[in-house]
KOLDO-438864 format. One record per residue (C-alpha): chain; x, y, z. Coordinates in Angstrom, 2 decimals. Last residue first. Layout:
N
<rec kette="A" c1="X" c2="Y" c3="Z"/>
...
END
This chain:
317
<rec kette="A" c1="27.91" c2="0.03" c3="-7.40"/>
<rec kette="A" c1="24.37" c2="-0.96" c3="-8.25"/>
<rec kette="A" c1="24.26" c2="-4.02" c3="-6.07"/>
<rec kette="A" c1="24.92" c2="-1.76" c3="-3.03"/>
<rec kette="A" c1="27.97" c2="-0.92" c3="-0.95"/>
<rec kette="A" c1="28.24" c2="2.83" c3="-1.63"/>
<rec kette="A" c1="28.43" c2="4.30" c3="1.85"/>
<rec kette="A" c1="24.75" c2="4.82" c3="2.14"/>
<rec kette="A" c1="24.23" c2="1.09" c3="1.26"/>
<rec kette="A" c1="26.60" c2="0.13" c3="4.12"/>
<rec kette="A" c1="24.49" c2="2.20" c3="6.51"/>
<rec kette="A" c1="21.16" c2="0.82" c3="5.41"/>
<rec kette="A" c1="22.34" c2="-2.81" c3="5.75"/>
<rec kette="A" c1="23.77" c2="-2.19" c3="9.21"/>
<rec kette="A" c1="26.51" c2="-4.43" c3="10.54"/>
<rec kette="A" c1="29.48" c2="-2.62" c3="8.80"/>
<rec kette="A" c1="28.09" c2="0.75" c3="10.08"/>
<rec kette="A" c1="28.32" c2="-0.18" c3="13.69"/>
<rec kette="A" c1="28.54" c2="3.44" c3="14.85"/>
<rec kette="A" c1="29.37" c2="6.06" c3="12.17"/>
<rec kette="A" c1="32.37" c2="7.87" c3="13.42"/>
<rec kette="A" c1="34.45" c2="10.30" c3="11.41"/>
<rec kette="A" c1="38.03" c2="10.66" c3="10.21"/>
<rec kette="A" c1="39.11" c2="13.48" c3="7.98"/>
<rec kette="A" c1="41.43" c2="13.55" c3="4.89"/>
<rec kette="A" c1="42.66" c2="16.33" c3="2.69"/>
<rec kette="A" c1="44.34" c2="15.48" c3="-0.65"/>
<rec kette="A" c1="45.88" c2="17.94" c3="-3.13"/>
<rec kette="A" c1="46.73" c2="16.00" c3="-6.23"/>
<rec kette="A" c1="49.17" c2="16.74" c3="-9.05"/>
<rec kette="A" c1="48.48" c2="14.97" c3="-12.41"/>
<rec kette="A" c1="48.90" c2="11.54" c3="-13.94"/>
<rec kette="A" c1="45.65" c2="10.10" c3="-12.46"/>
<rec kette="A" c1="47.13" c2="6.76" c3="-11.54"/>
<rec kette="A" c1="50.50" c2="8.00" c3="-10.45"/>
<rec kette="A" c1="49.08" c2="11.09" c3="-8.67"/>
<rec kette="A" c1="46.62" c2="8.85" c3="-6.86"/>
<rec kette="A" c1="49.43" c2="6.56" c3="-5.63"/>
<rec kette="A" c1="51.26" c2="9.66" c3="-4.23"/>
<rec kette="A" c1="48.16" c2="10.99" c3="-2.49"/>
<rec kette="A" c1="47.55" c2="7.59" c3="-0.92"/>
<rec kette="A" c1="51.14" c2="7.62" c3="0.43"/>
<rec kette="A" c1="50.67" c2="11.10" c3="1.95"/>
<rec kette="A" c1="47.26" c2="10.22" c3="3.32"/>
<rec kette="A" c1="48.65" c2="7.15" c3="5.16"/>
<rec kette="A" c1="51.59" c2="9.18" c3="6.59"/>
<rec kette="A" c1="49.40" c2="12.06" c3="7.66"/>
<rec kette="A" c1="46.90" c2="9.68" c3="9.31"/>
<rec kette="A" c1="49.62" c2="8.07" c3="11.32"/>
<rec kette="A" c1="51.30" c2="11.34" c3="12.32"/>
<rec kette="A" c1="48.08" c2="13.02" c3="13.66"/>
<rec kette="A" c1="49.78" c2="14.11" c3="16.88"/>
<rec kette="A" c1="49.90" c2="10.50" c3="17.95"/>
<rec kette="A" c1="47.76" c2="8.39" c3="15.70"/>
<rec kette="A" c1="44.80" c2="9.47" c3="13.50"/>
<rec kette="A" c1="43.87" c2="5.89" c3="12.56"/>
<rec kette="A" c1="44.32" c2="4.64" c3="16.19"/>
<rec kette="A" c1="42.25" c2="7.56" c3="17.59"/>
<rec kette="A" c1="39.41" c2="7.00" c3="15.18"/>
<rec kette="A" c1="39.30" c2="3.32" c3="16.10"/>
<rec kette="A" c1="38.98" c2="4.18" c3="19.83"/>
<rec kette="A" c1="36.12" c2="6.58" c3="18.90"/>
<rec kette="A" c1="34.19" c2="3.70" c3="17.44"/>
<rec kette="A" c1="32.66" c2="2.58" c3="14.13"/>
<rec kette="A" c1="35.05" c2="4.13" c3="11.53"/>
<rec kette="A" c1="34.38" c2="6.32" c3="8.45"/>
<rec kette="A" c1="37.35" c2="7.83" c3="6.68"/>
<rec kette="A" c1="36.19" c2="10.99" c3="4.87"/>
<rec kette="A" c1="38.11" c2="12.16" c3="1.74"/>
<rec kette="A" c1="38.46" c2="15.65" c3="0.18"/>
<rec kette="A" c1="40.16" c2="15.72" c3="-3.18"/>
<rec kette="A" c1="41.33" c2="18.73" c3="-5.11"/>
<rec kette="A" c1="42.77" c2="17.53" c3="-8.42"/>
<rec kette="A" c1="45.42" c2="19.77" c3="-10.03"/>
<rec kette="A" c1="45.48" c2="21.20" c3="-13.65"/>
<rec kette="A" c1="44.30" c2="24.62" c3="-12.46"/>
<rec kette="A" c1="41.43" c2="23.27" c3="-10.45"/>
<rec kette="A" c1="39.85" c2="19.76" c3="-11.00"/>
<rec kette="A" c1="37.23" c2="18.77" c3="-8.37"/>
<rec kette="A" c1="36.57" c2="15.73" c3="-6.13"/>
<rec kette="A" c1="34.89" c2="16.52" c3="-2.93"/>
<rec kette="A" c1="33.17" c2="14.29" c3="-0.33"/>
<rec kette="A" c1="35.03" c2="11.06" c3="-1.22"/>
<rec kette="A" c1="33.93" c2="8.30" c3="1.13"/>
<rec kette="A" c1="36.26" c2="5.74" c3="2.71"/>
<rec kette="A" c1="35.23" c2="2.77" c3="4.86"/>
<rec kette="A" c1="36.64" c2="1.39" c3="8.04"/>
<rec kette="A" c1="35.65" c2="-1.44" c3="10.39"/>
<rec kette="A" c1="37.25" c2="-4.04" c3="8.21"/>
<rec kette="A" c1="40.54" c2="-2.15" c3="8.29"/>
<rec kette="A" c1="40.53" c2="-2.37" c3="12.14"/>
<rec kette="A" c1="40.42" c2="-6.17" c3="12.58"/>
<rec kette="A" c1="43.75" c2="-7.42" c3="11.33"/>
<rec kette="A" c1="45.95" c2="-4.50" c3="12.32"/>
<rec kette="A" c1="46.66" c2="-1.40" c3="10.35"/>
<rec kette="A" c1="48.91" c2="-0.17" c3="7.60"/>
<rec kette="A" c1="47.97" c2="-2.26" c3="4.55"/>
<rec kette="A" c1="44.23" c2="-2.17" c3="4.76"/>
<rec kette="A" c1="44.11" c2="1.51" c3="5.75"/>
<rec kette="A" c1="46.50" c2="2.38" c3="2.84"/>
<rec kette="A" c1="44.27" c2="0.55" c3="0.44"/>
<rec kette="A" c1="41.31" c2="2.53" c3="1.73"/>
<rec kette="A" c1="42.88" c2="5.72" c3="0.45"/>
<rec kette="A" c1="43.55" c2="4.11" c3="-2.92"/>
<rec kette="A" c1="40.00" c2="2.81" c3="-3.11"/>
<rec kette="A" c1="38.50" c2="6.27" c3="-2.37"/>
<rec kette="A" c1="40.52" c2="7.90" c3="-5.08"/>
<rec kette="A" c1="39.67" c2="5.01" c3="-7.40"/>
<rec kette="A" c1="35.94" c2="5.74" c3="-7.05"/>
<rec kette="A" c1="36.48" c2="9.50" c3="-7.70"/>
<rec kette="A" c1="38.50" c2="8.53" c3="-10.79"/>
<rec kette="A" c1="35.37" c2="6.92" c3="-12.14"/>
<rec kette="A" c1="34.85" c2="3.23" c3="-12.93"/>
<rec kette="A" c1="34.25" c2="2.08" c3="-16.46"/>
<rec kette="A" c1="37.71" c2="0.60" c3="-16.84"/>
<rec kette="A" c1="40.83" c2="0.68" c3="-18.98"/>
<rec kette="A" c1="39.82" c2="2.75" c3="-21.95"/>
<rec kette="A" c1="42.36" c2="3.33" c3="-24.66"/>
<rec kette="A" c1="40.82" c2="0.69" c3="-27.10"/>
<rec kette="A" c1="37.42" c2="2.23" c3="-26.96"/>
<rec kette="A" c1="34.84" c2="-0.15" c3="-25.39"/>
<rec kette="A" c1="32.47" c2="-2.82" c3="-26.68"/>
<rec kette="A" c1="35.08" c2="-4.48" c3="-29.02"/>
<rec kette="A" c1="33.48" c2="-6.37" c3="-31.95"/>
<rec kette="A" c1="32.41" c2="-9.96" c3="-31.65"/>
<rec kette="A" c1="33.40" c2="-13.53" c3="-31.75"/>
<rec kette="A" c1="32.43" c2="-15.39" c3="-28.62"/>
<rec kette="A" c1="35.06" c2="-15.96" c3="-25.83"/>
<rec kette="A" c1="36.86" c2="-19.29" c3="-25.09"/>
<rec kette="A" c1="39.74" c2="-18.49" c3="-27.52"/>
<rec kette="A" c1="40.25" c2="-15.09" c3="-25.94"/>
<rec kette="A" c1="40.46" c2="-16.68" c3="-22.49"/>
<rec kette="A" c1="43.03" c2="-19.27" c3="-23.54"/>
<rec kette="A" c1="45.24" c2="-16.60" c3="-25.17"/>
<rec kette="A" c1="44.98" c2="-14.54" c3="-21.95"/>
<rec kette="A" c1="46.07" c2="-17.41" c3="-19.83"/>
<rec kette="A" c1="49.01" c2="-18.15" c3="-22.12"/>
<rec kette="A" c1="50.05" c2="-14.47" c3="-21.72"/>
<rec kette="A" c1="49.85" c2="-14.81" c3="-17.97"/>
<rec kette="A" c1="52.12" c2="-17.91" c3="-18.01"/>
<rec kette="A" c1="54.54" c2="-16.38" c3="-15.56"/>
<rec kette="A" c1="53.80" c2="-12.75" c3="-14.88"/>
<rec kette="A" c1="55.99" c2="-12.12" c3="-11.74"/>
<rec kette="A" c1="53.30" c2="-11.64" c3="-9.11"/>
<rec kette="A" c1="50.39" c2="-13.18" c3="-11.05"/>
<rec kette="A" c1="52.28" c2="-16.39" c3="-11.19"/>
<rec kette="A" c1="50.45" c2="-18.88" c3="-13.42"/>
<rec kette="A" c1="49.34" c2="-22.47" c3="-13.66"/>
<rec kette="A" c1="46.67" c2="-22.95" c3="-16.32"/>
<rec kette="A" c1="43.79" c2="-25.51" c3="-16.17"/>
<rec kette="A" c1="41.51" c2="-25.38" c3="-19.14"/>
<rec kette="A" c1="37.86" c2="-25.44" c3="-20.10"/>
<rec kette="A" c1="37.23" c2="-27.01" c3="-16.77"/>
<rec kette="A" c1="35.08" c2="-30.09" c3="-16.36"/>
<rec kette="A" c1="34.88" c2="-29.93" c3="-12.60"/>
<rec kette="A" c1="36.40" c2="-31.38" c3="-9.44"/>
<rec kette="A" c1="38.35" c2="-34.10" c3="-11.23"/>
<rec kette="A" c1="40.62" c2="-31.55" c3="-12.95"/>
<rec kette="A" c1="41.60" c2="-30.30" c3="-9.47"/>
<rec kette="A" c1="42.86" c2="-33.65" c3="-8.41"/>
<rec kette="A" c1="45.00" c2="-34.06" c3="-11.49"/>
<rec kette="A" c1="46.37" c2="-30.45" c3="-11.09"/>
<rec kette="A" c1="47.38" c2="-31.30" c3="-7.48"/>
<rec kette="A" c1="49.00" c2="-34.48" c3="-8.69"/>
<rec kette="A" c1="51.07" c2="-32.62" c3="-11.25"/>
<rec kette="A" c1="51.88" c2="-29.58" c3="-9.13"/>
<rec kette="A" c1="54.33" c2="-31.45" c3="-6.91"/>
<rec kette="A" c1="56.60" c2="-31.99" c3="-10.00"/>
<rec kette="A" c1="57.05" c2="-28.17" c3="-10.00"/>
<rec kette="A" c1="59.13" c2="-28.60" c3="-6.88"/>
<rec kette="A" c1="59.71" c2="-25.41" c3="-4.86"/>
<rec kette="A" c1="56.21" c2="-24.03" c3="-5.32"/>
<rec kette="A" c1="56.25" c2="-20.34" c3="-4.43"/>
<rec kette="A" c1="56.45" c2="-19.20" c3="-8.08"/>
<rec kette="A" c1="53.22" c2="-21.28" c3="-8.66"/>
<rec kette="A" c1="51.34" c2="-18.49" c3="-6.84"/>
<rec kette="A" c1="48.21" c2="-18.96" c3="-8.92"/>
<rec kette="A" c1="46.47" c2="-21.99" c3="-10.39"/>
<rec kette="A" c1="43.92" c2="-20.51" c3="-12.77"/>
<rec kette="A" c1="41.00" c2="-22.84" c3="-13.51"/>
<rec kette="A" c1="39.09" c2="-21.87" c3="-16.55"/>
<rec kette="A" c1="35.33" c2="-22.03" c3="-16.22"/>
<rec kette="A" c1="32.34" c2="-22.02" c3="-18.53"/>
<rec kette="A" c1="29.27" c2="-20.39" c3="-17.04"/>
<rec kette="A" c1="26.57" c2="-22.64" c3="-15.61"/>
<rec kette="A" c1="25.35" c2="-20.30" c3="-12.89"/>
<rec kette="A" c1="25.38" c2="-23.03" c3="-10.27"/>
<rec kette="A" c1="28.80" c2="-24.23" c3="-11.40"/>
<rec kette="A" c1="30.22" c2="-20.71" c3="-10.93"/>
<rec kette="A" c1="29.03" c2="-20.52" c3="-7.31"/>
<rec kette="A" c1="30.03" c2="-24.12" c3="-6.48"/>
<rec kette="A" c1="33.52" c2="-23.34" c3="-7.57"/>
<rec kette="A" c1="33.63" c2="-20.33" c3="-5.16"/>
<rec kette="A" c1="32.16" c2="-22.42" c3="-2.34"/>
<rec kette="A" c1="34.73" c2="-25.23" c3="-2.99"/>
<rec kette="A" c1="37.54" c2="-22.61" c3="-2.76"/>
<rec kette="A" c1="36.00" c2="-21.48" c3="0.52"/>
<rec kette="A" c1="36.12" c2="-25.04" c3="1.85"/>
<rec kette="A" c1="39.82" c2="-25.01" c3="1.14"/>
<rec kette="A" c1="42.18" c2="-26.34" c3="-1.61"/>
<rec kette="A" c1="45.98" c2="-25.59" c3="-1.66"/>
<rec kette="A" c1="48.82" c2="-26.91" c3="-3.74"/>
<rec kette="A" c1="48.87" c2="-23.79" c3="-5.90"/>
<rec kette="A" c1="46.39" c2="-21.14" c3="-4.79"/>
<rec kette="A" c1="43.08" c2="-20.91" c3="-6.58"/>
<rec kette="A" c1="41.64" c2="-18.53" c3="-9.14"/>
<rec kette="A" c1="38.42" c2="-19.69" c3="-10.82"/>
<rec kette="A" c1="38.38" c2="-17.67" c3="-14.04"/>
<rec kette="A" c1="34.81" c2="-17.35" c3="-15.24"/>
<rec kette="A" c1="33.45" c2="-17.06" c3="-18.78"/>
<rec kette="A" c1="30.68" c2="-15.33" c3="-20.74"/>
<rec kette="A" c1="29.61" c2="-13.08" c3="-17.80"/>
<rec kette="A" c1="26.39" c2="-11.49" c3="-16.69"/>
<rec kette="A" c1="25.28" c2="-14.13" c3="-14.27"/>
<rec kette="A" c1="28.66" c2="-14.23" c3="-12.59"/>
<rec kette="A" c1="28.57" c2="-10.73" c3="-11.26"/>
<rec kette="A" c1="25.66" c2="-11.57" c3="-8.84"/>
<rec kette="A" c1="27.85" c2="-14.16" c3="-7.03"/>
<rec kette="A" c1="30.66" c2="-11.72" c3="-6.11"/>
<rec kette="A" c1="28.35" c2="-8.88" c3="-5.09"/>
<rec kette="A" c1="26.19" c2="-11.18" c3="-2.98"/>
<rec kette="A" c1="29.26" c2="-12.55" c3="-1.15"/>
<rec kette="A" c1="30.56" c2="-9.04" c3="-0.50"/>
<rec kette="A" c1="27.12" c2="-7.81" c3="0.58"/>
<rec kette="A" c1="26.75" c2="-10.60" c3="3.15"/>
<rec kette="A" c1="30.17" c2="-9.77" c3="4.60"/>
<rec kette="A" c1="29.22" c2="-6.16" c3="4.87"/>
<rec kette="A" c1="25.90" c2="-6.85" c3="6.58"/>
<rec kette="A" c1="27.93" c2="-8.83" c3="9.15"/>
<rec kette="A" c1="27.92" c2="-12.71" c3="9.21"/>
<rec kette="A" c1="31.68" c2="-13.31" c3="9.47"/>
<rec kette="A" c1="33.96" c2="-15.61" c3="7.40"/>
<rec kette="A" c1="32.48" c2="-18.11" c3="4.95"/>
<rec kette="A" c1="34.04" c2="-16.46" c3="1.90"/>
<rec kette="A" c1="33.69" c2="-15.58" c3="-1.84"/>
<rec kette="A" c1="36.36" c2="-13.01" c3="-2.50"/>
<rec kette="A" c1="35.12" c2="-9.75" c3="-3.87"/>
<rec kette="A" c1="35.01" c2="-9.64" c3="-7.68"/>
<rec kette="A" c1="37.47" c2="-8.49" c3="-10.50"/>
<rec kette="A" c1="35.45" c2="-8.29" c3="-13.74"/>
<rec kette="A" c1="37.60" c2="-8.65" c3="-16.77"/>
<rec kette="A" c1="36.36" c2="-7.41" c3="-20.17"/>
<rec kette="A" c1="38.59" c2="-9.05" c3="-22.75"/>
<rec kette="A" c1="38.86" c2="-7.36" c3="-26.16"/>
<rec kette="A" c1="40.01" c2="-9.09" c3="-29.24"/>
<rec kette="A" c1="42.79" c2="-10.52" c3="-31.33"/>
<rec kette="A" c1="45.11" c2="-7.49" c3="-31.32"/>
<rec kette="A" c1="44.48" c2="-7.02" c3="-27.74"/>
<rec kette="A" c1="42.31" c2="-4.69" c3="-25.67"/>
<rec kette="A" c1="42.14" c2="-5.46" c3="-21.86"/>
<rec kette="A" c1="39.35" c2="-3.67" c3="-20.01"/>
<rec kette="A" c1="39.25" c2="-4.03" c3="-16.25"/>
<rec kette="A" c1="35.80" c2="-3.84" c3="-14.60"/>
<rec kette="A" c1="35.82" c2="-3.78" c3="-10.82"/>
<rec kette="A" c1="33.36" c2="-5.62" c3="-8.59"/>
<rec kette="A" c1="33.45" c2="-3.84" c3="-5.26"/>
<rec kette="A" c1="34.78" c2="-4.83" c3="-1.79"/>
<rec kette="A" c1="38.30" c2="-6.06" c3="-2.69"/>
<rec kette="A" c1="40.49" c2="-6.27" c3="0.47"/>
<rec kette="A" c1="38.48" c2="-9.21" c3="1.61"/>
<rec kette="A" c1="41.48" c2="-11.06" c3="3.03"/>
<rec kette="A" c1="44.51" c2="-9.16" c3="4.19"/>
<rec kette="A" c1="47.81" c2="-9.26" c3="2.30"/>
<rec kette="A" c1="46.94" c2="-6.12" c3="0.41"/>
<rec kette="A" c1="45.82" c2="-5.14" c3="-3.01"/>
<rec kette="A" c1="43.91" c2="-2.30" c3="-4.71"/>
<rec kette="A" c1="42.50" c2="-3.00" c3="-8.21"/>
<rec kette="A" c1="43.67" c2="-0.76" c3="-11.09"/>
<rec kette="A" c1="47.45" c2="-0.98" c3="-10.95"/>
<rec kette="A" c1="48.65" c2="-1.05" c3="-14.56"/>
<rec kette="A" c1="49.91" c2="-3.69" c3="-17.01"/>
<rec kette="A" c1="46.31" c2="-4.70" c3="-17.48"/>
<rec kette="A" c1="47.11" c2="-8.43" c3="-17.09"/>
<rec kette="A" c1="49.30" c2="-7.82" c3="-14.08"/>
<rec kette="A" c1="46.67" c2="-5.55" c3="-12.46"/>
<rec kette="A" c1="43.99" c2="-8.24" c3="-12.91"/>
<rec kette="A" c1="46.26" c2="-10.95" c3="-11.54"/>
<rec kette="A" c1="47.17" c2="-8.88" c3="-8.48"/>
<rec kette="A" c1="43.34" c2="-8.29" c3="-7.93"/>
<rec kette="A" c1="42.64" c2="-12.09" c3="-8.01"/>
<rec kette="A" c1="45.62" c2="-13.04" c3="-5.90"/>
<rec kette="A" c1="44.33" c2="-15.90" c3="-3.78"/>
<rec kette="A" c1="43.43" c2="-13.51" c3="-0.81"/>
<rec kette="A" c1="39.76" c2="-14.15" c3="-0.53"/>
<rec kette="A" c1="38.18" c2="-17.15" c3="-2.14"/>
<rec kette="A" c1="37.81" c2="-17.29" c3="-5.89"/>
<rec kette="A" c1="36.36" c2="-15.44" c3="-8.84"/>
<rec kette="A" c1="37.68" c2="-13.41" c3="-11.83"/>
<rec kette="A" c1="34.57" c2="-12.89" c3="-14.02"/>
<rec kette="A" c1="35.19" c2="-12.68" c3="-17.82"/>
<rec kette="A" c1="33.00" c2="-10.50" c3="-20.00"/>
<rec kette="A" c1="33.24" c2="-10.93" c3="-23.78"/>
<rec kette="A" c1="35.02" c2="-10.04" c3="-27.06"/>
<rec kette="A" c1="36.55" c2="-12.02" c3="-29.79"/>
<rec kette="A" c1="38.19" c2="-10.76" c3="-33.04"/>
<rec kette="A" c1="37.71" c2="-10.44" c3="-36.77"/>
<rec kette="A" c1="33.93" c2="-9.72" c3="-36.78"/>
<rec kette="A" c1="34.27" c2="-5.99" c3="-36.23"/>
<rec kette="A" c1="37.68" c2="-4.61" c3="-37.32"/>
<rec kette="A" c1="40.65" c2="-5.44" c3="-35.07"/>
<rec kette="A" c1="41.57" c2="-3.10" c3="-32.26"/>
<rec kette="A" c1="45.05" c2="-1.66" c3="-32.36"/>
<rec kette="A" c1="47.67" c2="-3.22" c3="-30.05"/>
<rec kette="A" c1="48.53" c2="-1.49" c3="-26.72"/>
<rec kette="A" c1="51.94" c2="0.12" c3="-26.80"/>
<rec kette="A" c1="50.91" c2="2.81" c3="-24.43"/>
<rec kette="A" c1="52.56" c2="6.24" c3="-25.07"/>
<rec kette="A" c1="50.02" c2="8.13" c3="-22.99"/>
<rec kette="A" c1="48.53" c2="6.21" c3="-20.19"/>
<rec kette="A" c1="45.51" c2="3.96" c3="-21.00"/>
<rec kette="A" c1="42.28" c2="5.51" c3="-20.06"/>
<rec kette="A" c1="40.52" c2="5.88" c3="-16.72"/>
<rec kette="A" c1="36.78" c2="6.71" c3="-16.77"/>
<rec kette="A" c1="35.95" c2="10.36" c3="-16.69"/>
<rec kette="A" c1="34.70" c2="11.92" c3="-13.47"/>
<rec kette="A" c1="31.71" c2="14.19" c3="-14.03"/>
<rec kette="A" c1="32.25" c2="17.45" c3="-12.07"/>
END
């Protein structure tokens, strides 16, 4: 079965696409260190959960295209893995390569930072976009957590001295503050052009891909700090039968002790994670889902370049 790309849900109030030549269109990379809210921002802009989220760093492992069609143009957002200095495994190296390689094919970058914070990893993310030479809008996220907005002013001043940004826009991806203003600034910075995708399309990723991501999201949210980074999810079967999706998923771990933790006593932990993942899939796919999940061991997969490629972590995915 060939999985269709996700489209807008029925009844969407998305504006109609303007005729060619009357709007703007381009690719926009969302970059930054891990855990600054890049995926939450993408989901807020699209008005639908597309990228998985958790409070753990490096939740995003793949660049994900999110298509936002507006009356004044089409923005092709690319959510990227967080640029980081943590760990030297093959998976860590892949995540940094994936984030950096995306920048070369974009018209604009959104450097997402956390209000009142600047770290070495923020500097690495800025360095990456500067090296490519792409225009940059600084997006100062999590302003809803700043008690005194006056405290933002010196922070914005210091940030403006780090680079010649197109704009600096404080936002809250969680509650939507200033997100429309951000979109307007993005549209204004993009070249004129006709939309590249149909107005009802949300992404170019397949439903099979999102099934794996939603299962992995449960692992990121439910388990300790280390375990989720030693797991990956592969979809073995994805079929449609009688209006229902039949999905078989494999969770790969590196050791038998990790397998035991994920399964839990009498399988209860795995059942709970699979049940929640199934509900999230039904919301996204808008149809009933039958999900079966197994856990298997692939020793030291996250440190093996060939192993991570076999699990879908390559520059072509």
